[in-house]
Backbone as CSV, one residue per row, in Angstrom:
resi,resn,N_x,N_y,N_z,CA_x,CA_y,CA_z,C_x,C_y,C_z
1,UNK,0.931,-1.504,-0.324,-0.374,0.151,0.066,0.686,1.350,-0.017
2,UNK,0.231,2.387,-0.782,0.811,3.813,-0.658,0.646,4.086,1.114
3,UNK,1.436,5.253,1.173,1.036,5.892,2.565,0.833,7.567,2.325
4,UNK,-0.559,7.667,2.253,-0.566,9.322,2.473,-0.808,9.813,3.573
5,UNK,-1.187,10.863,3.744,-1.358,11.776,5.122,-1.923,13.573,4.488
6,UNK,-2.382,13.742,5.509,-3.453,14.966,5.004,-2.455,16.065,5.919
7,UNK,-2.111,17.013,4.966,-0.964,18.042,4.844,-1.408,19.184,4.614
8,UNK,-0.917,20.527,4.781,-1.260,21.750,4.786,-2.154,22.369,5.340
9,UNK,-2.232,21.667,6.637,-3.245,22.846,7.438,-2.592,23.242,8.508
10,UNK,-1.911,23.855,8.459,-1.020,24.395,9.610,-1.289,25.968,8.903
11,UNK,-0.850,27.040,10.036,-0.700,28.128,9.122,1.043,29.331,9.967
12,UNK,1.150,29.725,9.787,2.637,30.299,10.130,3.868,30.153,9.477
13,UNK,4.962,30.933,10.139,6.217,30.057,9.820,6.217,29.060,9.923
14,UNK,6.758,28.380,10.527,7.238,27.327,10.591,6.329,26.022,9.922
15,UNK,6.845,24.794,9.249,6.073,23.931,8.651,6.482,22.306,9.138
16,UNK,5.524,22.028,10.011,5.801,20.789,10.856,5.337,19.911,9.351
17,UNK,4.761,19.971,8.408,4.980,18.289,6.991,6.366,18.747,6.301
18,UNK,7.046,19.091,6.991,8.725,18.897,6.813,9.161,17.524,7.213
19,UNK,8.754,17.479,8.567,9.304,15.676,8.956,8.673,14.620,8.231
20,UNK,6.925,14.969,8.016,6.466,13.811,7.568,6.907,13.830,5.644
21,UNK,6.736,14.725,4.894,7.129,14.475,3.510,7.877,13.267,3.389
22,UNK,9.415,13.117,3.723,10.003,12.412,3.024,9.563,10.313,3.301
23,UNK,8.466,10.456,4.287,8.329,9.102,5.044,6.315,8.525,3.945
24,UNK,5.856,9.591,3.249,5.019,9.372,2.074,5.219,9.749,1.056
25,UNK,3.593,8.828,-0.020,3.834,8.627,-1.100,2.747,9.636,-1.974
26,UNK,1.759,9.836,-0.985,0.413,11.098,-1.741,0.581,11.958,-0.427
27,UNK,0.498,12.985,-0.700,0.324,14.063,0.092,-1.237,15.308,-0.695
28,UNK,-1.899,14.861,1.006,-3.255,15.553,0.161,-3.377,16.833,1.042
29,UNK,-3.532,17.773,0.174,-3.037,19.483,0.702,-4.008,19.999,0.800
30,UNK,-4.731,20.858,1.921,-5.581,21.527,2.100,-5.772,23.004,1.583
31,UNK,-7.043,23.026,0.996,-7.259,24.238,0.052,-7.420,25.494,0.557
32,UNK,-7.173,25.570,1.823,-7.224,27.274,2.754,-8.665,27.421,3.373
33,UNK,-9.688,26.348,2.939,-11.405,26.413,3.567,-11.376,25.755,4.883
34,UNK,-10.747,24.883,5.200,-10.993,24.059,6.829,-10.032,24.361,7.329
35,UNK,-8.706,24.371,6.595,-7.468,25.141,7.266,-5.864,25.179,6.004
36,UNK,-5.301,25.479,6.277,-4.266,26.140,5.148,-4.313,27.737,4.812
37,UNK,-3.823,27.916,3.793,-3.976,29.476,3.001,-3.066,29.169,1.802
38,UNK,-2.741,30.509,1.457,-2.038,30.579,0.108,-0.671,29.935,0.270
39,UNK,-0.108,30.652,1.341,1.699,30.330,1.608,1.785,29.153,1.648
40,UNK,0.763,28.546,2.589,1.105,27.092,3.235,0.817,26.593,2.245
41,UNK,-0.278,26.806,0.961,-0.124,25.259,0.170,1.249,25.618,-0.688
42,UNK,1.495,26.682,-0.915,3.268,27.183,-1.356,4.065,26.244,-0.815
43,UNK,4.007,26.527,0.222,5.010,25.770,1.040,5.057,24.069,1.084
44,UNK,3.936,23.615,0.772,3.722,22.122,1.349,3.896,21.374,-0.581
45,UNK,3.485,22.304,-1.657,3.830,21.880,-2.784,5.420,22.162,-2.530
46,UNK,6.285,22.940,-2.904,6.779,23.141,-2.824,7.843,21.441,-2.215
47,UNK,7.447,21.381,-0.860,8.302,19.797,0.115,7.628,18.641,-0.602
48,UNK,6.510,18.761,-1.397,5.994,17.513,-2.256,6.869,17.385,-3.185
49,UNK,7.188,18.587,-3.866,8.174,18.607,-5.171,9.822,17.907,-4.799
50,UNK,10.173,18.672,-3.636,11.301,17.968,-3.360,11.179,16.653,-3.059
51,UNK,10.283,15.875,-2.444,10.324,14.611,-2.204,9.486,13.519,-3.136
52,UNK,9.617,14.427,-4.175,8.513,13.522,-4.996,7.640,12.560,-5.228
53,UNK,6.874,13.452,-4.430,5.571,12.840,-3.461,4.462,13.539,-4.313
54,UNK,3.439,12.725,-4.794,2.525,13.243,-5.700,1.304,13.555,-4.703
55,UNK,0.788,14.504,-5.409,-0.250,15.719,-4.751,-1.636,15.463,-4.886
56,UNK,-2.300,15.466,-3.866,-3.612,15.540,-4.525,-4.542,16.018,-3.647
57,UNK,-5.960,17.102,-3.894,-6.734,17.975,-3.151,-7.484,17.824,-2.033
58,UNK,-7.090,18.325,-0.971,-7.909,17.993,0.229,-9.026,18.790,0.778
59,UNK,-10.143,19.029,-0.027,-10.926,20.892,0.303,-12.132,19.979,1.579
60,UNK,-12.605,20.498,2.116,-13.708,20.368,3.222,-14.391,22.077,3.131
61,UNK,-15.700,21.430,4.362,-16.330,22.663,4.249,-15.437,23.805,4.795
62,UNK,-16.386,24.819,4.633,-15.756,26.074,5.044,-15.879,26.303,6.169
63,UNK,-15.234,25.958,7.020,-15.385,26.432,8.285,-13.747,26.205,9.509
64,UNK,-13.155,26.890,9.085,-11.915,26.851,9.938,-11.719,26.736,11.645
65,UNK,-13.420,27.680,12.119,-13.076,27.559,13.295,-13.494,26.075,14.176
66,UNK,-14.055,25.056,13.118,-14.211,23.339,13.923,-13.327,22.670,13.172
67,UNK,-12.065,23.324,12.088,-11.319,22.392,11.699,-12.191,21.558,9.893
68,UNK,-13.544,22.030,9.760,-13.993,21.253,8.812,-14.518,20.188,9.198
69,UNK,-14.961,19.384,10.743,-14.915,18.336,11.323,-17.143,18.506,11.375
70,UNK,-17.509,19.660,11.110,-18.818,19.947,11.259,-19.297,20.020,10.323
71,UNK,-20.727,18.899,9.934,-21.441,18.854,8.766,-22.197,20.646,8.236
72,UNK,-21.775,20.757,7.148,-22.774,22.126,7.133,-23.735,21.814,5.756
73,UNK,-24.890,21.656,6.034,-26.267,21.202,4.650,-25.911,22.271,3.825
74,UNK,-25.519,21.688,2.668,-25.179,22.635,1.322,-26.230,21.738,0.087
75,UNK,-26.508,22.290,-0.935,-27.560,22.355,-1.784,-26.031,21.124,-3.010
76,UNK,-26.879,20.556,-4.075,-25.989,19.973,-4.537,-24.608,20.625,-5.575
77,UNK,-25.693,22.054,-6.104,-24.691,22.907,-6.506,-23.566,23.569,-5.737
78,UNK,-24.288,23.989,-4.512,-23.649,24.508,-3.754,-22.094,23.702,-3.495
79,UNK,-22.148,22.595,-2.904,-21.227,20.920,-2.805,-20.261,21.285,-3.969
80,UNK,-20.524,21.356,-5.330,-19.952,20.975,-6.367,-19.051,22.450,-6.669
81,UNK,-19.365,23.350,-6.436,-18.870,25.291,-6.422,-17.456,24.837,-5.092
82,UNK,-17.892,24.334,-4.046,-17.068,24.631,-3.119,-15.534,23.653,-3.554
83,UNK,-16.089,22.476,-4.116,-14.920,22.043,-4.323,-14.041,22.167,-5.491
84,UNK,-15.097,22.443,-6.330,-14.127,23.370,-7.631,-13.418,24.599,-7.270
85,UNK,-13.902,25.495,-6.259,-13.054,26.497,-6.052,-11.657,25.739,-5.411
86,UNK,-11.876,25.428,-4.577,-10.353,24.377,-3.670,-9.528,24.101,-4.613
87,UNK,-10.386,23.297,-5.428,-9.508,22.424,-6.028,-8.658,23.225,-7.212
88,UNK,-9.512,24.186,-7.696,-8.678,25.170,-8.945,-7.894,25.493,-8.034
89,UNK,-7.830,26.115,-7.165,-7.093,26.835,-6.163,-5.821,26.216,-5.840
90,UNK,-5.519,24.901,-5.394,-4.907,23.970,-5.434,-3.850,23.803,-6.666
91,UNK,-4.830,23.489,-7.542,-4.134,22.973,-9.167,-3.102,24.388,-9.631
92,UNK,-3.773,25.244,-9.907,-3.445,26.393,-10.391,-1.638,27.148,-9.642
93,UNK,-1.741,26.593,-8.093,-0.433,27.015,-7.350,0.360,25.843,-7.718
94,UNK,0.192,24.496,-7.843,0.570,23.649,-8.479,1.605,23.564,-9.634
95,UNK,0.386,24.126,-10.743,0.859,24.635,-12.273,2.343,25.226,-11.848
96,UNK,1.966,26.567,-11.193,2.843,27.367,-11.079,4.618,26.937,-10.922
97,UNK,4.211,25.741,-10.084,5.621,24.753,-9.413,5.678,23.611,-10.510
98,UNK,5.654,23.273,-11.614,4.989,22.516,-12.460,5.139,21.050,-12.190
99,UNK,4.082,21.512,-10.985,3.441,20.256,-10.406,1.931,20.119,-10.929
100,UNK,1.195,18.790,-10.658,-0.017,18.477,-10.867,-0.633,18.230,-10.190
101,UNK,-1.763,18.451,-9.710,-2.388,17.946,-8.837,-3.439,16.215,-9.610
102,UNK,-3.086,15.077,-9.053,-3.741,13.777,-9.742,-4.831,13.366,-8.922
103,UNK,-5.144,13.412,-7.968,-6.455,12.714,-7.460,-7.561,14.187,-6.090
104,UNK,-8.171,13.617,-5.658,-8.902,13.987,-4.851,-9.339,13.582,-3.537
105,UNK,-9.150,14.095,-1.935,-10.011,13.358,-1.099,-10.174,14.487,0.104
106,UNK,-11.681,14.263,-0.169,-12.467,15.016,0.890,-11.848,14.881,2.388
107,UNK,-12.092,16.381,2.929,-11.387,16.176,3.883,-12.598,16.446,5.345
108,UNK,-12.523,15.363,6.658,-13.498,15.072,7.829,-14.779,15.048,7.309
109,UNK,-15.761,16.067,8.034,-17.052,16.283,7.820,-17.746,16.098,6.540
110,UNK,-17.301,16.152,5.607,-17.272,16.247,4.071,-17.090,14.841,3.379
111,UNK,-15.974,14.329,4.197,-15.714,12.517,3.605,-16.515,11.870,4.551
112,UNK,-16.903,11.899,5.201,-17.855,10.808,6.218,-19.127,11.260,5.666
113,UNK,-19.573,12.167,5.264,-20.958,12.335,4.725,-21.047,11.948,3.672
114,UNK,-19.954,12.028,2.952,-19.731,11.030,1.633,-20.194,9.860,1.640
115,UNK,-19.404,9.727,2.712,-19.341,7.911,2.518,-21.070,7.808,3.322
116,UNK,-21.410,8.431,3.893,-22.664,8.119,4.308,-23.804,8.398,3.543
117,UNK,-24.105,9.656,2.660,-24.748,10.117,1.834,-24.509,9.692,0.578
118,UNK,-25.363,8.704,-0.049,-25.425,8.618,-1.619,-25.851,9.898,-2.129
119,UNK,-26.389,11.003,-1.966,-26.494,11.907,-2.729,-25.553,13.429,-2.870
120,UNK,-24.677,13.185,-1.649,-23.486,14.009,-1.274,-22.282,13.510,-1.794
121,UNK,-22.384,11.755,-2.125,-21.053,11.037,-2.742,-21.666,11.282,-3.676
122,UNK,-22.919,11.517,-4.386,-23.108,12.049,-5.932,-22.412,13.196,-6.423
123,UNK,-22.827,14.032,-5.526,-22.202,15.093,-5.790,-20.954,15.834,-5.971
124,UNK,-20.249,14.895,-4.793,-18.842,14.709,-4.935,-18.284,14.229,-6.271
125,UNK,-18.441,13.129,-6.624,-18.426,13.024,-8.003,-18.285,13.368,-8.944
126,UNK,-19.485,14.049,-9.357,-19.666,14.970,-10.155,-18.862,16.024,-10.335
127,UNK,-18.735,16.426,-8.966,-17.420,17.656,-8.664,-16.439,16.911,-9.510
128,UNK,-15.484,16.172,-9.053,-14.480,15.643,-9.238,-14.581,15.314,-10.788
129,UNK,-15.436,14.624,-11.540,-15.258,14.570,-12.771,-15.448,15.409,-13.760
130,UNK,-16.149,16.785,-13.356,-15.901,17.892,-14.366,-15.013,18.796,-13.876
131,UNK,-13.899,18.489,-13.533,-12.715,19.033,-13.368,-11.485,18.849,-14.349
132,UNK,-11.067,19.555,-15.113,-9.920,19.315,-16.241,-9.131,18.584,-15.641
133,UNK,-8.481,17.620,-16.489,-7.936,16.347,-16.363,-8.454,15.512,-16.168
134,UNK,-7.395,14.152,-15.547,-8.240,13.267,-14.902,-8.069,12.850,-13.745
135,UNK,-8.520,13.244,-12.585,-8.363,13.368,-11.291,-9.372,12.237,-10.761
136,UNK,-8.488,11.362,-9.604,-8.796,10.221,-9.033,-9.985,10.663,-7.998
137,UNK,-10.575,10.043,-7.693,-11.067,10.523,-6.073,-11.012,9.309,-4.917
138,UNK,-10.660,9.533,-3.615,-9.968,8.953,-2.540,-11.599,8.510,-1.573
139,UNK,-11.574,7.683,-1.263,-12.459,7.156,-0.718,-12.147,5.987,0.903
140,UNK,-13.316,6.249,1.722,-12.771,5.182,2.558,-13.216,3.470,2.009
141,UNK,-12.232,2.622,1.841,-12.689,1.290,1.133,-13.360,0.512,2.621
142,UNK,-14.672,-0.221,2.223,-15.789,-0.896,3.223,-15.902,-1.611,1.821
143,UNK,-17.423,-2.451,3.119,-17.461,-3.827,2.239,-18.582,-3.160,0.769
144,UNK,-18.824,-1.868,0.519,-19.734,-1.000,-0.037,-18.340,-0.987,-1.681
145,UNK,-17.433,-1.812,-1.835,-16.473,-1.249,-2.931,-16.970,-0.925,-4.225
146,UNK,-17.512,-2.478,-4.612,-17.847,-2.446,-5.631,-19.012,-1.631,-6.040
147,UNK,-20.185,-1.311,-5.149,-20.595,-0.303,-5.716,-20.896,1.172,-5.878
148,UNK,-19.396,1.335,-4.817,-18.609,2.790,-5.335,-18.172,2.426,-6.886
149,UNK,-17.583,1.650,-6.807,-16.990,1.526,-8.204,-18.285,1.753,-9.503
150,UNK,-19.955,1.140,-8.757,-19.705,1.133,-9.899,-20.561,2.878,-10.660
151,UNK,-20.648,3.371,-9.171,-21.092,4.926,-9.072,-20.316,5.491,-9.889
152,UNK,-19.047,5.524,-9.440,-17.826,6.294,-9.775,-17.975,6.041,-11.795
153,UNK,-18.065,4.772,-12.069,-18.194,4.629,-13.706,-18.980,4.985,-14.333
154,UNK,-20.274,5.893,-13.787,-21.006,6.386,-14.074,-20.464,7.945,-15.182
155,UNK,-19.402,8.060,-13.996,-18.946,9.888,-14.033,-17.924,9.536,-14.437
156,UNK,-17.069,8.358,-15.179,-16.105,7.892,-15.540,-14.787,8.038,-14.651
157,UNK,-15.257,8.064,-13.656,-13.859,8.011,-12.037,-12.954,6.632,-12.199
158,UNK,-12.119,7.182,-11.622,-11.073,6.176,-10.967,-11.217,6.533,-9.574
159,UNK,-11.580,5.471,-8.706,-11.061,5.299,-7.476,-10.298,5.229,-6.684
160,UNK,-9.350,5.696,-5.908,-8.564,4.916,-4.659,-8.693,4.692,-3.572
161,UNK,-8.727,3.376,-3.078,-9.178,2.968,-1.682,-8.568,3.368,-0.484
162,UNK,-8.956,3.426,0.689,-8.025,4.211,1.699,-8.285,3.016,2.746
163,UNK,-7.736,3.075,3.908,-7.430,2.751,5.070,-7.272,3.764,5.937
164,UNK,-6.935,3.571,7.251,-6.540,4.245,8.451,-5.696,3.508,9.476
165,UNK,-4.840,3.921,9.820,-3.612,3.511,10.580,-3.950,3.731,12.367
166,UNK,-4.462,4.725,12.288,-4.871,5.445,13.538,-6.335,5.419,14.098
167,UNK,-7.346,4.781,12.962,-8.380,4.930,13.122,-9.186,4.178,13.378
168,UNK,-9.974,3.744,14.614,-10.871,2.203,14.612,-12.247,2.176,13.868
169,UNK,-12.120,1.034,13.627,-13.292,0.876,12.754,-14.764,0.359,13.602
170,UNK,-15.997,0.704,13.341,-17.171,0.170,14.001,-17.673,-1.347,12.888
171,UNK,-18.438,-1.698,14.161,-18.569,-3.119,13.400,-19.601,-3.091,12.195
172,UNK,-19.897,-1.682,11.557,-20.429,-1.514,10.215,-19.123,-1.397,9.541
173,UNK,-18.131,-0.898,9.784,-17.239,-1.062,8.633,-17.182,0.131,8.647
174,UNK,-17.905,1.212,8.741,-17.282,2.605,8.644,-16.549,3.312,10.509
175,UNK,-15.564,4.258,10.123,-15.174,4.883,11.247,-16.091,5.521,12.225
176,UNK,-15.452,5.036,13.440,-15.916,5.414,14.829,-16.076,7.036,14.720
177,UNK,-16.975,7.966,14.978,-16.886,9.311,14.995,-15.574,9.297,16.277
178,UNK,-14.866,10.509,16.015,-13.965,11.408,16.643,-14.141,10.995,17.804
179,UNK,-15.159,11.582,18.655,-15.871,11.766,19.742,-15.998,10.932,20.562
180,UNK,-16.195,9.381,20.105,-16.322,8.228,20.998,-15.149,7.875,21.907
181,UNK,-15.073,7.303,22.363,-14.048,7.098,23.139,-13.300,5.520,22.275
182,UNK,-11.768,5.757,22.086,-11.345,4.814,21.641,-11.365,5.354,20.382
183,UNK,-12.238,6.056,19.520,-11.708,6.500,17.699,-10.567,5.870,17.441
184,UNK,-9.340,7.098,18.098,-8.370,7.485,17.767,-7.216,6.558,18.067
185,UNK,-6.563,5.623,17.568,-5.499,4.653,18.097,-4.071,5.443,18.934
186,UNK,-3.680,5.115,19.562,-2.846,5.468,20.330,-1.492,4.578,19.535
187,UNK,-0.437,5.697,19.284,0.918,5.186,18.909,1.190,2.841,18.403
188,UNK,0.788,2.517,19.709,1.185,1.424,19.664,0.266,0.537,18.701
189,UNK,-1.171,1.052,19.249,-2.328,0.156,18.553,-2.359,0.567,16.881
190,UNK,-1.741,1.854,16.744,-2.028,1.767,14.758,-0.683,1.073,14.708
191,UNK,0.490,1.074,14.844,0.952,-0.381,14.353,1.172,-1.182,14.324
192,UNK,-0.078,-1.730,15.344,-0.240,-3.200,15.202,-1.575,-3.480,14.346
193,UNK,-2.556,-2.388,14.023,-3.776,-2.085,13.413,-2.761,-2.396,11.857
194,UNK,-1.521,-1.976,11.237,-0.775,-1.984,10.417,-0.770,-2.972,10.082
195,UNK,0.303,-3.838,11.312,0.755,-5.491,11.016,-0.497,-6.145,10.334
196,UNK,-1.271,-5.974,11.447,-2.349,-6.879,10.836,-3.052,-6.554,9.328
197,UNK,-2.888,-5.234,8.606,-3.489,-4.984,7.361,-2.822,-5.744,6.840
198,UNK,-1.363,-5.505,6.880,0.126,-5.860,6.052,0.020,-7.352,5.614
199,UNK,-0.255,-8.471,6.903,-0.104,-9.639,6.885,-1.784,-10.139,6.777
200,UNK,-3.157,-9.436,6.887,-3.751,-10.267,6.497,-5.141,-9.676,6.153
201,UNK,-4.785,-8.112,5.763,-5.703,-7.491,4.648,-7.254,-7.261,5.872
202,UNK,-6.989,-6.806,6.944,-7.953,-7.122,7.717,-7.977,-5.969,8.611
203,UNK,-9.094,-5.786,9.458,-8.471,-5.053,10.669,-9.654,-5.736,12.217
204,UNK,-9.572,-4.818,13.208,-10.535,-5.628,14.184,-11.093,-4.496,14.716
205,UNK,-12.459,-4.597,14.725,-13.467,-3.663,14.751,-13.544,-3.851,16.465
206,UNK,-13.802,-2.350,16.747,-14.424,-1.692,18.241,-15.252,-2.980,19.095
207,UNK,-15.924,-4.303,18.232,-16.485,-4.967,18.794,-15.825,-5.974,18.473
208,UNK,-14.763,-6.104,17.989,-14.093,-7.793,18.046,-14.280,-8.293,16.668
209,UNK,-14.881,-7.699,15.574,-14.890,-8.125,14.302,-14.155,-8.464,13.690
210,UNK,-13.453,-9.693,12.943,-12.740,-8.793,12.298,-12.969,-8.705,10.871
211,UNK,-12.970,-7.497,10.226,-12.946,-6.815,8.953,-12.582,-6.896,7.733
212,UNK,-12.536,-7.663,6.745,-11.555,-7.609,5.393,-11.437,-6.351,5.147
213,UNK,-10.179,-5.716,5.005,-10.401,-4.729,3.886,-9.277,-4.824,2.875
214,UNK,-9.797,-3.675,1.626,-8.810,-4.395,0.938,-8.606,-2.809,-0.004
215,UNK,-7.364,-1.979,0.420,-7.611,-0.316,-0.009,-6.382,-0.825,-0.630
216,UNK,-6.123,0.136,-1.236,-4.959,0.857,-2.171,-3.896,1.589,-1.144
217,UNK,-4.333,2.462,-0.454,-3.365,3.265,0.176,-4.122,3.426,1.892
218,UNK,-3.041,3.967,2.507,-3.230,3.850,3.889,-2.658,5.152,4.530
219,UNK,-3.887,5.734,5.478,-3.642,7.154,5.942,-2.708,7.247,7.017
220,UNK,-1.621,8.151,6.986,-1.232,8.279,8.588,-1.625,10.014,8.748
221,UNK,-1.878,9.750,9.968,-2.283,11.230,10.323,-1.439,12.360,10.231
222,UNK,-1.583,13.291,10.186,0.034,13.977,10.723,-0.327,15.470,11.676
223,UNK,-1.658,15.237,12.750,-2.223,16.594,13.230,-1.591,15.505,14.521
224,UNK,-0.642,15.487,14.580,-0.413,15.168,16.452,0.698,15.386,16.649
225,UNK,1.732,14.973,17.831,3.004,15.263,18.379,3.968,14.442,18.237
226,UNK,2.996,13.024,17.868,4.030,11.743,17.114,3.966,11.396,16.039
227,UNK,3.205,12.552,15.349,3.064,11.944,13.471,4.085,11.280,13.008
228,UNK,5.615,12.101,13.666,6.511,11.865,12.459,6.550,10.737,12.902
229,UNK,7.446,10.337,14.171,7.343,8.913,14.583,6.507,7.607,14.238
230,UNK,5.712,8.322,14.024,4.400,6.859,13.807,4.650,6.857,12.228
231,UNK,4.571,7.794,11.170,4.833,7.883,9.747,6.329,6.931,9.635
232,UNK,7.443,7.176,10.743,8.427,6.706,10.233,8.655,5.159,10.555
233,UNK,8.151,4.718,11.451,7.762,3.284,12.245,6.598,2.408,11.258
234,UNK,5.607,3.395,10.245,4.839,2.398,9.466,5.843,2.638,8.085
235,UNK,6.311,3.317,7.626,7.659,3.130,6.532,8.176,1.920,6.866
236,UNK,8.344,1.704,7.540,9.469,1.008,8.178,8.887,-0.746,7.824
237,UNK,7.281,-0.499,8.115,6.412,-1.807,7.948,5.706,-1.773,6.455
238,UNK,5.835,-0.830,6.067,5.054,-1.020,4.522,6.356,-0.053,3.723
239,UNK,7.632,-0.696,3.704,8.227,-0.234,2.655,7.940,0.019,1.417
240,UNK,8.671,0.859,0.566,8.275,1.708,-0.838,8.734,0.710,-1.504
241,UNK,7.757,0.776,-3.215,8.026,-0.362,-4.129,8.652,0.355,-5.154
242,UNK,10.230,-0.395,-5.149,11.172,0.450,-5.815,11.751,1.356,-5.324
243,UNK,12.073,1.799,-4.486,12.298,3.085,-3.912,11.961,4.229,-4.354
244,UNK,13.067,5.174,-3.908,12.824,6.555,-4.567,13.877,7.421,-5.183
């Protein structure tokens, strides 16, 4: 599996993404609505170029006060426009550095809403399909993967299925909401989950169920003090194919 990380979610002079970028394959870069901004995008793109990391847009609800983690009701047209605006901003800045955005991964509540609500998922897929170039959409690997492939095919979209190192799954195959106890794994538990994914292509849910997971990429979150240490350890468990 390729390693992906949500980046560009900081502000100020210092760039915490510097320590994470060497360990990953895919950088999901915030587009300024839930976090980040023009300078942050520019510096994160430069880091991705330096380390030869593929670039994805990470659009979210326009709600920086809550880091994009609260659902905001929007019409399909409003949601499509919101995604276009953010991806276009990152794509334009990427072009200035001779880079290209190759996929889109929604952030936070938008990601969760997309997975839970077929109408929102349709709007997200339409938004990505309407953008220039050939962009893929990253979403959660679940037992409904074949259904999601069929939905994407109607829009001419390729999907990238992801799983998570540090998030606990419920018995329904969805991620536990962050406000629930045990929803986010500590360092040791995250590494245990990665080993299980590597060896058995499965995770153990909160209720003790073994859940098969067939994913293309593993998400390593970068918004915690142990992020670089965890990313380094996971990179050792999942070596790069062919090096860099």
